[in-house]
N, C-alpha and C positions, 0 to 999 in steps of 0.2 A: 451588748453595746455596739460591737462592730456591725452586726446585722442591721441594727436600727440606723446607724450612720450611713450605710450603703443605701438603704431604702430612701432616706432623706435626700441623698445625693442624686439618685435616679429620678425622684419626683421633681427635684429642681431642674435637672436637665430637660425633662419632659416639658416643664413650664416654659423654659427658655425657648424650646423649639416651637411651642405653640404661639408664643409671643412674637416670634420672628416671622410667622406666616402672614402674608399680606391679607388685608380685608378684601372681600369681593368688590371689584371695581377700582381698586387702587392701582396707581400707575406702576408698572414694573420697574424694578431697580435697574440703574444703568449698568451696574456690574454685578455678576453673580456673587452670591454669598460665598465666603471662604469655605473651602471644603476641608473637613477634618479627616485626617488620615485614618483609614480603616486598618486596624492592626492585622498583621499577617497571621495566618492560621496554620495549623499543622498540615504538611503536604498531603496530597491525595494518596490513598493506598494503591498498591499495585492491583492489576486486574484479578489476580488470584486471591486477593484478600479484599473483597468488596465491602465488608462491614467495617465501619470506623470504630476505633477503640473508645471506650467510655471516658478515657482521660483526655480526649480531644477538647481543646479549649473553645468555648463559645465566644465569638466576638462580642464586645460590648456594644450596646445600642441595638440589640436584636431581641425579638420575641419570637420563639419558635416552638413547634410541636416536638414532643419527645421521640423523634425518629432519627435515623442515621443521616449524615450529610457529608458533603465534600466541599472543599474550598472553591471559591469562584476563580475562574481563569483570569489571571491578571492581564490587563491590556486588551481584552476582547470585549466589545460592546455587545451585551446580550439582552438589550432592553426590548420589550414589546413595543415601545413607542417608536422604534425604527420601522416596525411593520404597520402599526396603527397609529398614525400621527395625531393622537389625542392629547399628548403631553409633551412638553419640552424638556422633561427631566432626563438627565443623562447620568451615567454611572458616577461621574466625578462630582455630581451634586449631592450624592447620598452622604448623610452624616451618621454619626454614631448614636445620636439621641434616640432613646427608647420610648415608645408609646405603649399605652395599655391596650390589651386586645379589645376590650370593650369599646375604646375610642376608635380603634382601627376599623371595627366592624361598622361604625356609623359613618366614618369619613370615606369619601371616594378615593380610590387608589390613584397615586400620582404616576406609578409606573409598575410594570411587571417584568422581572429580569430572570434570565436563566443563567446559572453558573455551573461549571464543571463539565460542560459538553465539549470534548476535545475533537470528536470526529463527526458528530451529528449536528446538522445545521440548526440554528436557532429557530428559523422560520418553520422548519419541519416539526419542531417540538411545540411551538406555540399554537399549531393547529389543533392540538388536543387540550388546550386550556380555555376555559370559559371566563375566567377572571380577566377583566379589561381595565385599562386606565380610564379614569373618569367615572367609574362605577364602584359602589361599595361592594366588598367581598365578604360574604358570610363564611363562617367556619365550615359550613356544609359544602359551599361551593369550592372552597380550598381543598377539602378532603376528596371531593369528587374529581378535581383536577389531578390530585396525587394518584388516585386510583386509575384514572385514564392513562397517565404516564407510565405507571407500572404495568398496565395491561399491554402496552406496546412491546414489552420484553426488551426494551432498549437499555434499561437501567437496573442496576442492583438495588439502588435506593433513591428515594426522592424526599428531600427535606424542605418544607416550606418555612421561610423566615421572613418576619416583618422588620423593616428598617424605616427610619424617619429621614425625611428630606425637607428642604425649605418649602417645597410645593405640596407636601403631604406624605402619607405613608407609602412605602414601596414594598411590594411583595416579591420575594426572591425565592425561586425554586432551585435548590442545590441538588444536583444529580451526580450519581456515580455511574458512568457508562459501563456497559458490558462490551466485550470484544466484538469486533465487526466481522461478519461473515464475508469471505472473499468470493467464494463460488459454491454452487450446488450442481452436482452431476448425477444423472440417473443413467445407469448402464444396464442394458438388457431389456428395456421396455420397447415392445413392438406393437402390442395391442392397445395400449393407452398412451396418448401423446404426452410429451414432456410438459407442455403447458398445463394440461389437466392435473398432472402430478404436482407441479409447482403450486397450482391454486389449491390443491387438496391439502398439501403440507403447510402452506403458508411461509415456506422458507424462501428468502430472496437475498441475492448478493447486496452488500452494503447495508444490511440490516444486522441486528444483534445476533451474535453467536451464542447459542445456548445448548449445552449437551443434552439436557432433559428434553428440549424441543426436538432435537435430532432423533432421540430414542422414541419419542412419541410419534414422529413422522414415519418410523418403520412400521408401527402398528397401523397407522392411517393408510399407508400404501397397501399393506397386506389386506386390510379390510376392504379397500376399494376394489382390489382384484377379486376378492371373494364375492362381493356384491354383484360383480359383473359376470360371475359364473366360473371364475378361475379358482376353484377351491384348493388347488394344490400349489398355488403361487407361493414362492419364498422370497423374502426380502431381508437383506442383511446390510448393516452399516459398515462399509469398508473403511470409511474415514469419517471422523467426527465424534468419536467416543472420548477423546482426550481433551481436557481444557486448553491444552496448548495448540490444538488444531485450529485452523481458520478456514479450511475447506471441508465440505461434506460430500461424500460419495456413497450412493446407494447402489448395491448390486441386486438385480432383480432376475429371478428365474420364474417366468410366467407360467409355464406348464400348459396343459390342455384346458380348453373350456368344456367342462363336463356337462353333458345333457342326459336327461332321463329318457331312455328309449323303450323302456318297458316297465310295467307295474303288474305284479302277479300276486294272487292270494291263494293260500293253501289252508285247508282245514275248515273253510267256511261252508257250512251245509245249509244253514237257515237263511243266509243272505247271499245274493248273487254278487259276482264281481262288479257288475255295473252299479249296484246300489252302494257298495263299499267305496267305490271310486268317488262317489259324490260326497263322501264324508271326510275326505282327505284334501290337503292343499297341494300336495305334489301332483304335477301334471306331466303327461307324456309330450315330448317335443312334437310340434306340428310344422311341416314344411321346412324342416331342418333348422329353423331359426326362431319360431314362435313358441313361447312358453318352454317348459321342460328344464328349467335351470335346476341343477342339483344343489341341495342345501341340507346338510345333515341335521341342522336344528329344526327345519320344517318336518323332516322325516320323524324326528323324535316326537314332535307335536302331533303328527299323524297317528302315531301309535296310541297316544293318549286319547285322541279323538275317536279312534275305533273302539277303544275300551269304553269310553263314555257312551257311545252309541249302543253297544251291546248291553251295557248295564241299564240303560234307559228302557230297554225292552225286557228286562228281567234276567239277563244272563250275568248274575253276580259273580260267578266263578271264572269269567272269561280271562284269557291271557293272550296277549298279542306281542309278537316279536317281529323285528325287521332285520333284513340283511341286504347289503348293497354289493352287487356283483359288477366289477369293472372289466372292460376289455384291456388289451395290453397297454395302450397309451393313455388309458383312463379318460378318454373322451366320451365314452358311452357307458352308461350305468343302468342296470336293471334293479329295481327295488322290489324285493320279495317280502311280503307280509305273511307270517304264519299265525294262524288263529286256532286257539283251543276254546271252543265255545262253552263247553260245559252244559249243565242242565239249565233249563229255563224255569224260573220260579213262578209259582202260582200264589195268588192271594187266598188266604184261608179265613181267619177271623178278622172282623172289622169292629172297632169299638170307638166310642166318642166319650171323652171325659172333660170336665170343666165347664159344661154347658148348663147354665141355670135359667137363662132368659128364653132360649129357644129349645124346644123339645128335640130329643134324639131322633124321633121318627121323621120330623120335618127336615132336620139337617141331612138325613140320609135318604130322603125321599126320591132323589133322582141322581144317584151316584153312577158314574160311568164305570168305575172299577169295582166290581162286585166279587163276592166270595166265589172261588172257582175259576176266575179269570186269570190269564197270564198277566203278570205285572207289566204295567206300561206307564212310564213317567208322564207322558202327555195326558193320559186320562187322570193320573194322580193330580196334576196341576189343575185340570178342569174341575175335579171334585173339591179341591181346596178353594178354587174360585167360587164354586157353587155355595159352599158353606159361608165363606167370608162375605159374599154378596147379600146373604140374608141378614148378617149383622150390619152390613153397609146400609141396608134399607132403614135401619133404626138410627143411623148416624154414629155408630160405634166405629169411629174412624180408625182407631189403632187396635182393633180386634185382630187377634192372630190365631191362625189354625196351623198347627204344626203336626205333620204326619211323622210318626215314629215307628220304625219297623221292629219286629221281634222275630228273629230266626229260630227255627225249631232245632232241637238237639238231634244229632245224627245226620243221615244223608238225605232226608226228605226235603225235596226242593219246594218248600212252602214258606210263606212269610205272613205274619199277622201284622195288621196295620192298626195303630192307635192314633187317633186324631186328638191332640191335646189343644184345648181352646182357652185363650185369654180373651174374655168378652169385652173388656174395656167399659166405658160409660158413654151414653149419648153425648155428642159434642155438636156445638152450634158455631156458626161462623161469626166472628166478632167484626174485625175491620179487614178491608182489602186494600193493601198498599201496592202501588205500581211504581216501578222505577225503570226508566228507559236509559240503558247504558249508552255511553258515547260522549265525546267531547262537546259536540254541538247537536244534540238531538232536535229534530224538527217535528217529530210526531207528537200528537196530543195524547196525554194519559187516558183521556176519555175513549180513545180508540180501543185500548186494551180492555177497559171496563165494559164497553159495549159488547166485545167479543165473549166475555165470560158472564155477562149479566144474566143470561138465561139459566145458567147452572149455579152460579155463586152469588148469594146476596147476604148481607148482614142479617143475622137472626134465623137463617135457614139451616136446616140440618146439614152438617158437614159430611157429605158422602164422598167416598173416594171415587165412585163411578162418575159423579158430577165433576170432581176435580180432574179426572182423566179426560173427560169429554171437553172440559174447558181448556185444558192444556192442548188437546188435539186441535181444537178450533183455533187457538192462538198460533200454534206451529204451522197449521195448514193454511193460514190466511195469506202466506207469501209476503207479509210485510216485514218479517223479522229474520235476522241472520240464521240460516240453517245450521251453520257450524257451531254457533252458540245458541242452542235451543232454549226456548223460554223455560226459566226455572221457577217452579212453584214451591216456595219454602213455607211449610205449614208449621207454625209455632204454637204449641199449647200455651194458654195464658190462664191466670187464675180467675178471670172474669170479674174482678172487682169493679172495673169501670163500667161493666155492663149490668151488674146487679145493684140497684139503688140500696142504700143503707136504710134499714127499717128501724124505727124507734119503738113502734108498738109491737109487742109480742104477738105472734100468730096472725099478723095482718098480711094479706096478699099484696104483693107488689103491684103498683099501679102500672098499667100497660103504657100509658102516655109517658111516664117517667122512663120506662125502659126503651120506648121508642126514641126519646130524646138522647138517651145514652148512646145508642148506636142506630144510625139512621136506616130507614127503609126496612123496618122489621115487618115480617109477614104475620097477619093475624092468626093464621092457622098454626104457625110455628109457636106463637105465644101461647096458644091453647095447649099445645103439646108440652111446653115448658111448665105450665101451671096446672097440669093434671087433667086437662080436658080431652076431648076426642083426639085420637092420633091423626097425624098428618097423612093424607093419602100420598102414595108413592107417585111422583110425577114422571120419572123416567126409569125404566127397568135398569138395574145395576148390571154392568158388564165388566169383564176382565177381573183382575186380581185386586183385592183390597190393598190399600196402602198400609204398611206395617210400621211398627214403632221400634226404636232403639237400635235396630240393626242396620248395617250398610245395605244399600240398594243392590239387588242382584236379580238377574232374570232366571237363574236356576236355583233349585232347592239345594240345601246343604248336601255334602258328599255322602255316598254310601260306601262303606268299606266292604271288602270281600267277605263273604260268609265264612264263619268259622263255627265249629262244633262247640256249643256252650249251652248252659241252661237258659231257659226262656227268661228274657228280661235282663240277663247278665250284661255288664258293660263289655264293649268290644275289646278284643286283645289289641295291644299297641303294636304298631307296625315297626319292623326293624328300621334302623337308621338308613340302611342301604336301600330301602324301598321308598325312601322319601321322594326321589325323583319320579317314581312311578305313580304318585298320588293322582287320582282321577276324580274330577268333579262329577258326582253322581246324584241321583234324585233326592236322597235325604241322608241323614246321619243316624247311625244306630247309637242310641244313648239312653240313659235311664233317669238322669237328673233333670235340672231345670230346663224349660223350653228355650229354644232359640227361634229367631225370626223366620217367617215364611217369606215367599217372594214379595218384592216391593215393586209395585207398578209405577209409582211416581218417584223417580230418583230424588227429587227435592223434598219429598215429604219426610219429615223427621219428627219424632216424638221426643219429649224431654227425657233426660237421663233419669230423672225421678219426677213423677207426676205428683203434685201436692196432694196430700191426703186430707180430705175434707171430712171432719167429724160431724155427726148429726147435730144440727143447730136447732134448738127448740124454736127459734124465731122463724125457721124455714119450714116447720111442720104446720101446714095450714089446716087448722081444725075449725070446722063449723062455719068458716067464712068463705070457703071456696064456693064457686058457682055450682060445682058438681056436688050432688048429695053424698053424704058419707056412705061407705060400703062396709058392711059387717058380714064377714064370711070367713071360713077357716083360712083361706089363702087371701091375705090382705094385699092391697095395692098402696103404693106410696103416692106422694103428691104429684109424681110425674106419670102416674098411670101404669107403673111397672110392678109386678109381683115381688113381694119381699117376705122373708121368714118372720114368724111370729116372735114376739118378745114375751116369754113366759115368766119373766122375773119381776119386772116392776111396772108393766103396763096395766091399765085398768079399763075394763070394757064397760059399756052402758049397763050391763047386768051386775056389775060389781065384782066380777071375777077377773083374775089376771090372764085373760085370754082374748083381749080386745084389740088394743092399739098395736100397730106394727112399728118396728124399728124403721127409721127413715133411711132409704137407700142413698148412696152418694149422689149429690146433685149433679146435673149435667155439666160438662166442661165446655170451654170455648177455645177456639183456635183462630189465630190471625193468619191471613193468607198474604204472603209477600211475593209479588210477581216481578221477576226481573227479565227484561227482554233487551235485545240488542238490535238496533236498526239494521236492516239488510239493504241490499241493492234492489229497490223496487222498480226502477226504470229499466226497460229493455228495448233494444232495437234488434229485430230479428229478420233474417233473410232465409228464404227456403224455396225449394222446388218440389212439387209433388205430382203424382200420377196415379190414376185409378181407372178402372174400366168404364165408369159411368160419367166422369167429368173430364177425361183427357188429361192434358198436361197443364199445370198451373204454376205460376210463380207466386211468391208471397213476400210482402214487405210490411212489417208490423212495428209500430211504436206504441209501447204500453207502459203506463204508470199505475201501479197498484196501491200507491199511498197518495192519491190525489186529493187536493182540497180546492174546490171550486170557489170558495170564499176567501182565498188567500192570493190575490194577484200581487205581482212584484211592485214594491214601492221605490226600489232603487236598483242599480246594476248589481250591487252586492247581493241582493236577494236572489238574483239569477245565478251569480257566480257560485255562491255557497250552497245552492240547491234548496233554499227554503221557499221559493216562490211556487205556488200551485201545489204544495205538498204538505202532508201531515195529518189529514183527516180520515185516512183509511178508505177513501173512495177509489174507484178504478176508472181509468180513462184509456181509450184505445183508438188508435188510427190504423186502419187496415186497408191495404191495396193488394188485391189478388187477381192479377190478369191471367187469362188463359186462352187456349185455342177454341174451347167450347163454352166455357163459362167464365165470367169476370164479376168481381164484387169489390166495391169500394164503400167503406163504412167508417163512421165515427160514433163512438158509444161512450156513455158515462153511467156509472152505477154506484149507488150508495147503499151498502148492505145494512146500514142501521139509520134509516132516514129519520131525521128529526130526533135522533137519540132514542129510537124505539126499536122494536123487533121487526119492523117492516122494512123491506128493501124496495128501492125505487130505481128503475132503469130507464134511460132514454137513449135512443139511437136514431141516426139518420143514415140512409144507404142509397147506393145506386147499384143495380143488379142487371146484368146482361147475360142472356143464354140463347145459344143457337140450337133450337130443336130441329127435328127432322122436317117438320112442316111449317114452321114459322119462327120468327125471331121475337124474343120477349125482352123488353126493357122496363125496369121498375125503378121509380124514384119515390122515396117516401121516408116515413119515420114510424117509430113505435115507442109507446110508453107503457111500462109494466110496473105493477105493484105486487109484491109477494110477502108471504108470512109463513113462518115455520110453526106448525101447530104443536108438534112434539117430535120425538125421535124418529117417527116413521112418516107422519103426515105433514104435508105442506099444501098451501093454496096460493094461487096467483091470478091476477086479472091483467088484461092488456087491451090497449087501444091501438089500432093499426090504421094508418092513412097512407095510401099509395096512389101514384099516377102510373098507370100501366099502358105501355104502347105496344100494340101487336102489328107486325109487319112481315114482309117477305113471304106472302102466302103462295101456295101452289095454284096452278090453273084449276078453275072450277072448284073453289073451296066450298066446304059444306056450310050450312047456315050457322052452325055453332061458331064458326070463325068470322063470317061476314058480320055478325051481330056486334062483334067487339073489335072490328078493324079500326086501327088508329088509336087515339088516346081514350083511356077509361080511368075513372076515379073510383077507387075501392076504399071503403071504410067499414071496419068491423070492430066489434068489442067481444072479448072472450073471457072465460073463467076456466081454470084448470085445477083439479084436485089430484094430488099425487101421493101414492103410497109406495115406500121403498124399504123393504126389509131384507135386501140382499146382504150377504156377508161381505161382499166387495163389489163396488160399483164398476171397477175396471175389469176384473175377471171373476165373476160370481161363481161360486160352487154350491151354495145353498141359498134358500130364501126365495122371495118373489117380489115382483114389481107390478104396479098397476097405475094407470093414468086415465082420468076421466075429464073430457074437455067439451065445452059447449061454446060455439062462436056464432054470433048473430051479425049478418051484414045489414047495413042500412045505407040510405042515400040512393045512389045510382043502381046498386045491386042489393036487393033485399032477399035474404035467404037464411035459414038456420043450418047449423052444421054440428054433428055429434061425432066424437071420436073416442074410442076406447082402445087402449093397448095394454097388454099384460104379458108377463113372462114368469116362468117357474123353473127352478134349478134344483137338481138332486145330485148328491154324491153317491154313486152306486157302489164304488169300491175305492179304498185307499189303503196304502201300506200302513203297518203299525206305527211308522214314524210320521204319518200325516201327509206324506208325499205320494206321487203316483196316482192322483185322483182321476177317476173315470166319472165324467159328468154327463148326465142326461138333462136336456133342457127343452122346454116348449115355449114358443112365443106366438103371439097372435095380435092382429090388428083388425078392428071393425070400425067402419066409418060410413056415415050417411050425411048427405047434404041436399038442400032443397033444389027443386027443378029450375029455379031462377039463378043458379050458380053459374058464373061465367066459365068459359072453357079453361081459362088459365088458373082456376081454383078447383077444378074437378080432380077425381082420383085416377091415378095411373099406377101400374105395378110392373115389375121387371127390373132386373139388375141385382147386384150383390146385396143391396140393402133391403129388398123386399121379396124378390122372386128369382132365385138363381135358375139358370137354364134358359132364361129369356133375356132378350135385349132390354136395355134401359128404356122404360116406358113401353115395352113391347106387348104388355097385356092390357087391352083396352077395347071398348066398343069402337066400331069403325063406321064412318059416314063418307061416302064418295071416295073411298080408299084412304081416308085420313083418320088417324087415331085421335078421337076427340075426348077421351076420358069418360068416366061414368059417375053417377051420383051415389053409387053404393060399392063398397069394397069390403071383402072379407078374405084375408090371407093369413096363413099360419106356417109354422115350421117346427119340425122335431129334429133334434141333433144329438148325436152321441160322440163325445170326445174322449180319446184314449191317448196317454203319453206313449211314445215309441222308445224313448231312452230314459234311463234312471234319473237324469237331471231335469226332466220335463221340458227340455229345450225344444224338442220336436214332438208335435202332437199330430194325430190324424183324426179326422172327423168323417162320419157318415151322416147323411141328412136327407130329409125329404121336405120340399116346400109345396104348398097347396093353397088353392083359393081361386078367387075370381073377382073381376070388376065388371059391373053391369050398369045399364042406365036406370034401373030400378032395383028394388029390394028383391033379390032372388039369387039362387045358387046355380043358375044356368051357366053353361059354358065353363064348367069347373075344370081347372088345370091342376096337374100334378107333375112334379119333377123330382128326380132323385140323383144323388151323386156322392162324391167324397172330396176331401180336401186335406190340406196340411197347414199347420200353424208353426212357423219357424221364429224362435226368439233369438235375437242377436244382441248380446249385452251392450255392444258399442252403439246400438241404435235405440237403446232405451227398452222399457218393459213391453211396449206394444209390439206384438208379433206381426210378421208378414203373413198374410192369409192368401192361399191359393186354392180355389175351388173349381171342380169340374162337375157339371150337372147336365143331365139329359131329360127333356120332357117325356113324361109317360102319357099324360093326357094333354092335348093342346087343340087349338083352333087353327083353321087354315090361314087366318089373317095374322097370326102371331109371328113376331120376329124372334129368332132363336139365337142364343149365344151359349156355347159350352163352357168357356173358360172365363173366370172373373177373378180379380185380385184387389186387395185393399189392405189397410193396416188396422189391426185391432182384433180383439176376441169377439166382441158383440157387434152386430150389424145395425 
């Protein structure tokens, strides 16, 4: 009865309060409404007792959250309306009348008040509050404000309370302050400034005093010193441990800054010190200040890295220990690694189990790791890739190949390898979903779809090689944020929406229905689904297959140290004390269920459980398939795959139980979800360059790689927010390259997927100026090109070139070849180029070959044909077992012929670092009247051998010979040969391109040739 009466009374009060509120637009009252006295509350607790007791009385007329609170300071105006004049409500206008929380959430706040702040200013507190008068406050907003205030560490507790007033609900934050910090002192710091220490600890005078924050600051200061190399720094809290303190004093003993002055290795016989130094992160100090910081944690990781390196090469019994030796003041340290290599294990037996679809001989036809070879993790990964690629060709996306070792009993250093295979089922791509992350993305989804369209299409076999190539194309386009790489999330689905429901038993599904279910299905893939001829492989599979169910990793599961045990026995458990020495190694010795092999696509994930599809009689297409039935001992299913015979209840045409086959599980489907984040595609670049052929040049480039020529600005906001001229994946470039010998100014536009196709269209206009030895050449013109990628290796392009060429500044008595083209000339040509590129790396190739075939026809003022062929071949002659230290032999050649009507400014010249070292730029050429006028035929080549000089491959040396000739007609007369050596220096701060320095001397030359011994440039290839 009492509770009901109270409830009725509260409801009545609320109704009175709502009735007293004026209607919108009503004239304000001449006198404020009478204020009801707010009952006094329990006094605030002392600082040492921040939490209010449960018996504290809640004032009437308040609706509050169940958190601790303190009374409001009497006589102090803590209203937010003093700061933000959106309301005329004041403390004296607040009544006791209570409102429901639901109503409060709908009504705008009349005021926001702070209570309980004795020392901290109200305006300082209100900066952390998002609730404002005149706006409704949700419970989430209030809770966020409470969290913000508590995060300031100014308060022990923050209690939000709702009160009613004539003008509307009032939100009150009741706070209990912490003590105030009077001063912060750092004693003994000389190497780190006080301001940096204050910023690192976050302690400030006149802020909250917190003992736990003081103790945490001790750790922060010590860690800061350690990070700066002062590993022996000590920090103590001289004052600030007691709750009664109000001053904080830190005593700091900095100690020396320890640097690594030496790294030694002992016991390493198979590997040199230089090689081992490339496998650790600890570095020796350079020039007394660069690198060389001593960090015990890094040294512990170095020990694990060395173990991993040795085990990857078959040294499964290796043991590595480290010791640090300091000088007297501990400023210099020498790190000594002691290595016990042990025996190197060889591979003996190799077996494959679990393979039903692909024969054992085919799986093992080209293994790198053979019986009798020393174990090598790199070759093991390549063999796993080779096997999984064969399943990848069949679309078995989640097939797994797990190498399992079996050590022999006794001291024999051999290991047997068993490849356990989970073949999976063929899978097809269902839908491709694209999501562009960001608050206001301006890129079109079609840009991503165009980038992956060559490799991923609905209805196409889902191959991990295609997925990797699609992901590489997206990440390599430069349109998306590199720090948040494109994520390809592969989700298996049951395929219900892709397979139409069939009412008639045994009827083949209609292809048109299936096409409507998922657009752009390929006819050849449909044939594969319904049991017809298999789909030809479009692109050779590369890399490692995407695997299922296990987390992505670049390394195979770990290999424990070898122990004497029976073949196939499970490995002995490691002692707990050895847990810190666990090393990630090539694989894991085990006997039971398989685990995942390496995953190439981190975002590829298989389901925890793939739905089991039972043989469906409606899915067994008998007699109605386009393909004739096949009766033979090894039957094939509706998908063209071999299956075991059903000797129990199938009936053959001959009437015996040896005919029909059990239906294999139908293919699966996967949806591809692509998530990308827009990157910074616009760049403004400045630079200065120099080389021996072009002199000194400056560079100013404005480039946008996500341009949209069809999206001009419609307002100033389009320009400000960056949506104008952007979003279609096109590239636009403005370039100014002035120089003392050559200058170039160009504007270019390129669409890599013109008209949403696989064709690329490029347009550019340029002005070019070059001061040659015998004339000055100015070119003004444009070029239009159309390209198409045929497959992984082949591409074709066509181009139309129109130029106005001005020839001037001739020498006295110029030859006829120059006088014929003196002044302005109009050049127009059309060309076609076929390119083949099978290099393993276009920047620094170590294997593979490249070839380009080009034909160009001049028309108009100059009519002539032109043929050009260039080719290169690369061989890796030697490499270390870990794949580094490669010695590369390369051959390059260029062959060109042009018609006798070719103007002098289009003829062939040789000489300089790009074509013929040992000779001056354009120093190899036929001569008329003492002027080099170029030739109509050129044949030049080069042979080069590159060897690394240091274990890190940062410095390489090359020996080479260049040879060839340039003649006015097709002949090898006046043949030249040069030979020399050079260096390639890679500086990490300058990027991957090395500095190249070459010295060459002509062996065969002509009297008219100009020579140059030294040349330099940037890059591996010329």
